[in-house]
Every structure is written in structure tokens, then in C-alpha cells.
ZABAMAR-115994 format. One record per atom (N, C-alpha, C): residue in three letters; x, y, z. Coordinates in steps of 0.05 Angstrom, whole numbers, plus 32768, in hexadecimal, padded with zeros to 4 digits. Atoms other than C-alpha are relative to their C-alpha. Last residue first. Example, Ala and Ser with C-alpha at 12.3 -4.5 7.8 and 13.67 -1.06 7.14 Angstrom:
<rs>
Ser7FF07FE87FFF Ser81117FEB808F Ser7FF18016800E Ala80127FE88000 Ala80F67FA6809C Ala801280188000 
</rs>
This chain:
<rs>
Unk7FF580017FEC Unk7F5F7FFD80F8 Unk7FF27FE88011 Unk801080197FFE Unk7F47800080B6 Unk800C7FEC8012 Unk7FF2801B7FF5 Unk7F7E802880A7 Unk7FEC7FE97FFB Unk7FFC7FF88011 Unk7F51806C809A Unk80157FDF7FF1 Unk801E80068007 Unk7F32805B80E1 Unk800D7FFD7FE2 Unk800A80227FFE Unk7F74805280F9 Unk7FF07FFD7FFA Unk7FF3801A8010 Unk7F8C809280D9 Unk7FF77FDE8006 Unk800D7FFE8010 Unk7F5080BB80FA Unk800E7FF27FEB Unk802380108009 Unk7F5A809B8132 Unk8000800B7FEC Unk7FEA801D7FF9 Unk7FB680B6813B Unk7FDD7FF17FF8 Unk7FF7800C8023 Unk7F9080F8811A Unk80087FEB8009 Unk801B7FF68014 Unk7F628101815F Unk80107FFA7FE4 Unk801780247FFF Unk7F9D80E1818E Unk7FE580057FEF Unk7FF080118006 Unk7FD181168174 Unk7FE97FE88001 Unk7FDF800D7FEA Unk7FA3814D818D Unk800A7FEE7FE9 Unk800B80047FEB Unk7F70817D815E Unk80217FEC8008 Unk800B7FEA7FE6 Unk7F7581A6811E Unk80057FFD801D Unk7FEB80027FF8 Unk7F98816580E9 Unk7FFE8011801A Unk80097FE97FF7 Unk7F54815E80C9 Unk800E7FFE801B Unk7FF780077FDD Unk7F66812280A3 Unk8001801B800A Unk7FF77FD67FEE Unk7F48812A805A Unk800B7FF1801F Unk80007FFB7FE6 Unk7F4580DF802B Unk800B8024800E Unk801680157FF8 Unk7F3780BE7FEE Unk7FFF800A801C Unk7FF3800A7FEE Unk7F5981047FC8 Unk7FF57FE6800D Unk7FEA800C800B Unk7F4981207F92 Unk80087FEF800C Unk800380168012 Unk7F0081347F9B Unk80157FF37FF3 Unk801580097FFC Unk7F1281607FDA Unk7FF27FE47FF1 Unk7FEF80177FFD Unk7F5081807FC9 Unk7FE17FE3800A Unk7FF080138009 Unk7F3C81B87FB6 Unk80047FE67FF5 Unk800C800A8011 Unk7F1181C07FE4 Unk80077FFB7FE4 Unk801080127FFD Unk7F3F81C68019 Unk7FE97FF77FF1 Unk800F80067FE3 Unk7F6B81F48004 Unk7FEF7FE68000 Unk8024800C8009 Unk7F9A81F87FC9 Unk7FF580038018 Unk8009801C8003 Unk7FD782257FDC Unk7FE67FFB7FF7 Unk7FF980078018 Unk7FE782737FCA Unk7FF47FE38000 Unk801180028017 Unk7FBE82808006 Unk80027FFD7FE1 Unk801B800E7FFB Unk7FDC825E803E Unk7FF4800A7FDB Unk7FFD801E8013 Unk801D8275801B Unk7FE87FF58001 Unk7FFA8003801B Unk800782C48026 Unk800A7FE17FFC Unk80147FF77FFE Unk7FF282B18077 Unk800680017FD6 Unk801E80128003 Unk8026829B8080 Unk7FEC80027FF1 Unk7FF98012800E Unk805282CC806B Unk7FF57FEC7FFE Unk800A7FF0801D Unk802183048090 Unk80107FEB7FE3 Unk80217FFB8005 Unk802982DD80D3 Unk7FFB80037FE0 Unk80157FE17FFD Unk807682DB80D3 Unk7FE47FF07FF1 Unk80107FF08011 Unk8096829780D4 Unk7FEF80158002 Unk7FFC7FE98000 Unk80C08276810C Unk7FF880177FE6 Unk7FEB7FEB8016 Unk80BF823780F0 Unk800280157FFD Unk7FEE800F8009 Unk809B820D812E Unk801D80067FF1 Unk7FE9800B7FEC Unk808582478152 Unk80167FE87FF9 Unk7FF67FF17FEA Unk805F826E811B Unk80197FF1800D Unk7FE97FF18011 Unk805A823D80EE Unk800B8009800F Unk7FEB801B7FFB Unk802882098125 Unk802680137FF8 Unk7FFF80017FEC Unk800182508129 Unk801D7FF1800A Unk7FEE7FEC7FFD Unk7FFF825E80EE Unk80077FFC8018 Unk7FE9800A8025 Unk7FDF821280D5 Unk80118020800B Unk7FED80197FFA Unk7FB8821B8119 Unk80157FFD7FF0 Unk7FF37FEF7FE8 Unk7F94825F8108 Unk80167FED800D Unk7FE67FEB8007 Unk7F8A823D80BF Unk8011800C8012 Unk800B7FE38004 Unk7F66820280D5 Unk801780178000 Unk7FFF7FF67FF4 Unk7F8981C180C1 Unk7FF380198008 Unk80017FE87FFB Unk7F8D8190808C Unk8000800A801B Unk80097FF97FE3 Unk7FAA81548075 Unk7FF1801D8003 Unk7FFD7FDF7FFE Unk7F96813C8033 Unk80008005801B Unk80027FF27FE5 Unk7FA080EB8027 Unk800D80247FFF Unk7FFF7FE57FF4 Unk7FA380CB7FED Unk7FF980118015 Unk80157FF37FF5 Unk7F9F807E7FE0 Unk801980198005 Unk801780087FFF Unk7FC380577FB6 Unk7FEE7FFC8006 Unk800A80017FE8 Unk8001807A7F9E Unk7FE07FF37FF9 Unk7FEE80197FF6 Unk8026807F7F5E Unk7FF07FF6801A Unk8011800C800C Unk7FF380B07F40 Unk80117FDA8003 Unk801380057FFC Unk7FFE80DF7F73 Unk7FF67FEB7FF4 Unk7FF280127FE6 Unk804980F07F6D Unk7FDF7FF18000 Unk800280118007 Unk802981177F28 Unk80067FE68013 Unk7FE280088007 Unk804381517F38 Unk7FFB7FE67FF7 Unk7FFB7FEE800C Unk800181787F49 Unk80167FF07FF1 Unk8012800C8016 Unk7FE381397F6D Unk800B80117FF1 Unk8000801A8006 Unk801C81337FA1 Unk7FEF7FF77FEB Unk800E7FFF8019 Unk803281817FA0 Unk80037FE87FEC Unk80107FDD8004 Unk8042818C7FEB Unk7FF080027FDF Unk7FF57FEF8010 Unk805D81427FE1 Unk7FE580188007 Unk80097FE27FEE Unk805C8109801A Unk800980127FEB Unk7FE97FEF800C Unk806580BE7FFA Unk7FEC80208006 Unk800F7FE18004 Unk804A808D802D Unk801880107FF6 Unk7FF57FF28001 Unk805A803B802F Unk7FF1801F7FFD Unk80137FEF7FEE Unk804280018048 Unk801880178001 Unk80157FFB8017 Unk80647FC48020 Unk7FEA8018800C Unk80107FF27FFB Unk80A47FB28042 Unk7FED80097FEA Unk801F80078005 Unk80C37F77802F Unk7FEF80108009 Unk800F80037FE3 Unk81057F8E804B Unk7FDF7FF87FFE Unk7FF380087FE9 Unk81347F8D8012 Unk7FF57FF78015 Unk7FED801A8003 Unk81057F847FDD Unk80117FFE8012 Unk8012801C7FFA Unk80D37FB47FF9 Unk80087FEA7FF9 Unk8003800D7FE3 Unk81047FDF8001 Unk7FE67FED800F Unk7FE6800D7FEB Unk81227FDF7FC3 Unk7FEE7FFB801C Unk7FF6801C8005 Unk80DF7FE47FA1 Unk801280008008 Unk801A800E8002 Unk80C380277FC1 Unk80077FDE7FF6 Unk7FFC800A7FE2 Unk810B80437FB8 Unk7FE87FF5800C Unk7FE980108003 Unk810C80397F6D Unk7FFD7FFE8020 Unk800480118006 Unk80BE80577F6D Unk801B7FEA8008 Unk801880087FEC Unk80D780927F9B Unk7FFB7FE47FF4 Unk7FE880097FEE Unk8114809E7F61 Unk7FEF7FF8801E Unk7FF2801A7FFF Unk80E1809B7F2B Unk80127FF6801B Unk801580148001 Unk80AC80C77F4C Unk80117FE87FF6 Unk800A80057FE5 Unk80E680FE7F5E Unk7FE87FE8800C Unk7FED80097FFA Unk810680FD7F16 Unk7FF57FFF8019 Unk7FF780238011 Unk80C381027EFC Unk80137FF68006 Unk801880187FFA Unk80B681427F29 Unk80077FE27FEB Unk7FFF800D7FE2 Unk80FD81617F23 Unk7FEA7FE98007 Unk7FF180118000 Unk80FF81707ED7 Unk800C7FF3801A Unk7FFC80118011 Unk80C281877EC4 Unk801C7FEB8004 Unk801080157FF3 Unk80BC81A97F0B Unk7FFA7FE57FE2 Unk7FF480087FEC Unk80F281D47EF2 Unk7FEF7FEA8010 Unk7FE8800F8007 Unk80D681E57EAC Unk80087FF6801E Unk80068017800D Unk809381F47EC3 Unk80177FF37FF6 Unk800B801E7FE7 Unk80AA82207EF0 Unk7FFC7FE17FFC Unk7FDE800B7FEB Unk80DC82477EC9 Unk7FEE7FE8800F Unk7FEC8010800D Unk8099824D7E97 Unk80157FF28009 Unk801080198004 Unk806982657ED2 Unk80147FEF7FF2 Unk800680098024 Unk8091829A7EE1 Unk7FFB7FED7FFF Unk80177FEF800F Unk807982BD7F26 Unk800A7FFF7FE4 Unk801C7FF37FE4 Unk80B282967F56 Unk7FF880117FE1 Unk801B800E8007 Unk80DA82677F20 Unk7FEC80168010 Unk7FFD7FFD8018 Unk811F82977F1F Unk7FE27FF27FF9 Unk7FFF7FE5800A Unk811782A87F67 Unk7FFA7FFB7FE8 Unk801E7FF77FFD Unk810C825C7F77 Unk800180197FFE Unk8013800C800D Unk814D82517F63 Unk7FE680028000 Unk80017FEF8018 Unk817382827F7F Unk7FEF7FF27FE8 Unk800F7FEA8001 Unk815E826F7FC4 Unk7FFA80087FE5 Unk801880017FFA Unk816D82277FB1 Unk7FF2801D8003 Unk80087FE87FF2 Unk81B3823A7F9A Unk7FE07FF98001 Unk800D7FE88008 Unk81CC81F67F78 Unk7FE780148017 Unk800E800D7FF8 Unk820D81DD7F96 Unk7FE1800A7FED Unk800980128017 Unk824881ED7F6F Unk7FE17FF78009 Unk7FFD801C7FFC Unk826681FC7FB4 Unk7FFE7FF07FE0 Unk7FE67FFD8010 Unk825F824E7FA2 Unk80187FE07FFD Unk7FF57FF57FF6 Unk821182457F93 Unk802980007FF9 Unk7FF1800F7FF2 Unk81FD82347F57 Unk80148014800E Unk801580077FE9 Unk81C082567F3A Unk80167FF18012 Unk80137FEF7FEE Unk81EC82837F09 Unk7FF47FF3801A Unk7FE580017FF0 Unk821182417EE7 Unk7FF6801A8019 Unk7FDD7FEE7FF5 Unk81D4823E7EBA Unk80107FFF8012 Unk7FF77FE37FF9 Unk818E82327EB9 Unk8018800F8008 Unk80127FF37FFF Unk818181F47E8C Unk7FFF801E8007 Unk80007FFA801D Unk81C381D47E8D Unk7FE780117FF4 Unk7FF47FEE800A Unk81BC81E07ED6 Unk800F80097FED Unk80077FE87FF0 Unk818081BC7EE3 Unk801280147FFC Unk801B7FF58015 Unk818B81847EB5 Unk80028018800C Unk7FF07FF98018 Unk81DB817B7EDB Unk7FE980037FE9 Unk7FED7FEA7FFF Unk81B5817F7F1F Unk800980067FE8 Unk80117FE88002 Unk8180814E7F09 Unk800F80188008 Unk7FFE7FFB801E Unk81B7811A7EEF Unk7FEB801C7FFA Unk80128011800A Unk81D781187F37 Unk7FFC80107FE2 Unk7FF2801D800E Unk821E812C7F43 Unk7FE67FF27FF3 Unk7FEC7FF8801B Unk820F81757F6E Unk7FF97FE67FF6 Unk7FE97FF57FF4 Unk81C5816B7F93 Unk80177FFB7FED Unk7FFE7FE98009 Unk818381717F6C Unk801F80118009 Unk7FF880028023 Unk8175812B7F73 Unk800C80197FF4 Unk7FEB80178001 Unk817D812F7FC4 Unk800280017FDF Unk7FF27FEF8005 Unk815981707FC1 Unk801A7FEE8004 Unk80057FF18019 Unk8117814B7FA0 Unk8021800E8000 Unk7FEB800A8019 Unk812281187FCC Unk800A800B7FEF Unk7FE2800C7FFA Unk811881418006 Unk800A7FF27FEA Unk7FF57FE27FFB Unk80D681657FE7 Unk80237FF48003 Unk80037FF28029 Unk80BC81237FCE Unk801080178006 Unk80087FED7FFF Unk80BE80FE8016 Unk800A80127FED Unk7FF77FFA801B Unk80B880BB8020 Unk7FF6801E7FFE Unk800A7FDE8004 Unk809D809B805F Unk801680007FED Unk7FEC7FF48006 Unk80A1804E806D Unk7FFC80177FEF Unk80047FF9801D Unk806080358094 Unk8028800C7FFB Unk7FEE8009800F Unk8069801A80D3 Unk800780007FE8 Unk800E800B8014 Unk8025802780F7 Unk80177FEA7FE0 Unk801A800E7FEF Unk803780488134 Unk7FFE7FF97FF0 Unk7FED80057FEA Unk80838066811E Unk7FDE7FED800D Unk7FEA80057FFE Unk8074807980D9 Unk80067FE78017 Unk7FFF8016800E Unk802F808480CC Unk80197FEA8002 Unk801380167FF5 Unk803080B2810A Unk80067FE67FED Unk7FEF800F7FE9 Unk807080D080F4 Unk7FF37FEA8006 Unk7FEF80118008 Unk804D80DF80B1 Unk80187FF18010 Unk800D80198006 Unk8014810080D2 Unk80137FE27FF9 Unk8014800A7FE8 Unk8039812780F8 Unk7FFB7FF47FF6 Unk7FF080117FFB Unk8060813F80BA Unk7FF17FED8023 Unk7FF5801A800F Unk802D814B809A Unk80127FF4800D Unk7FEE80107FE1 Unk8010817F80D5 Unk80077FE57FF8 Unk801380127FF3 Unk7FE781B180B1 Unk80077FEA8014 Unk7FFF7FF97FEB Unk802881E980A7 Unk7FDD7FF48015 Unk7FDE7FFA7FF2 Unk803081EA8062 Unk7FE7800C8021 Unk7FE87FE58004 Unk7FF381D18039 Unk800B8001801B Unk800D7FF37FE6 Unk7FE081848038 Unk800A801B7FF6 Unk7FF57FE58008 Unk7FFA81448012 Unk7FEC8018800F Unk80097FED7FF4 Unk7FFC8101801D Unk800580157FFF Unk7FF17FE68006 Unk7FFF80C87FF2 Unk7FF48014801C Unk800B7FEB7FFA Unk7FFB807C8011 Unk800E801C7FF9 Unk7FED7FEC7FFC Unk801880447FF0 Unk7FEF80128009 Unk80147FEA800D Unk7FFD7FFF7FFB Unk801380157FFE 
</rs>
């Protein structure tokens, strides 16, 4: 079973991942972390990005400067599409390879794939089920202020630019309200896993 997890910033996706891993034994693959690995020097994705965007995106150590990269693609749909067309298929292939490898080595058959753009990137196509994690905006704001030290205006701007709950209702198999206690979240997960 492969469960895809998605949701907006500050909704507690990491908490859900931790529960699925520690309590239910799922192996976790985070698309963003894998993308960062694939974009590091010496990887094919790195080479394709540098060929496309040039050496101006590199730091002094030769690694891709993600801040520079972000500034290039922010508000430029064509460049964003270009980077996504390079990174997303490579991430999906890498996740498939890791799932296959872990299944062969350990006999593991319970996996979670977490991606902010799970559906948009095509990553959801490899999942048996897709769960959308959401929380009340006031809770998200408090989590991000205390956990990441973000300013409230910046948080509100990010939340405003992300798809919301209603956008996912017909695209996912389940919705988890992570606004309450961890026990409440565990209870929702248990019901979804049919325990």
C-alpha cells in the first residue's frame, strides 16, 4: 500500500508522517527532500538544471543556490514549468526505485509519499490512496510562528497562494483534520487504515 500525503503549509503533515511511521510501521518518502538530493552536484537533475539556467544559479561551492533558483522561477510560469518538468519526473522515478528497493530488501509493503504538490506533480499517480491534511488557519499560523519563526503576514501570504480544502475534496480519498490533539489525529488514521 502506498499512501500519498499532501496539504498546505503548517497543517501538520510531519506529525501525520511521524504517526504513520512510528505507530503503524510505514516507510516514509518526502518528495522535497528527495528533490534536494537529486539537485545536488553530481546528479543528472543538477546537470540538467545548470544546462537550462546557467552557472549564475550556482554558489561558490558549485551547488545550486536555491534562493537564486526560487527568485528566477517565482512569478515566471515558463521557468517554473521548466524546472518542474526536470525535477518532478526524476523525483517520481527515484521514489519508485526506493519503494521497489525497500520492498525487495526488507519485504516492506507499507509506504507513504509526502509531497506539497502531490497531485499537481503527478506523484499521486503512484499512490493507492491520497490523504489531504488540513488544519484551521489560526492553528496553522500559530504552528508556523512558533515552529519556524515565520512572520504572520508572510504566513498569510503563503496560505493565500496555496490551494485550499475545497480544491482537494474530489481529488483525494480522505481528509484528515489535524486541528485537534494527536490522539484525535491517530483516531482518524486508525479509521482510515481500518484498525
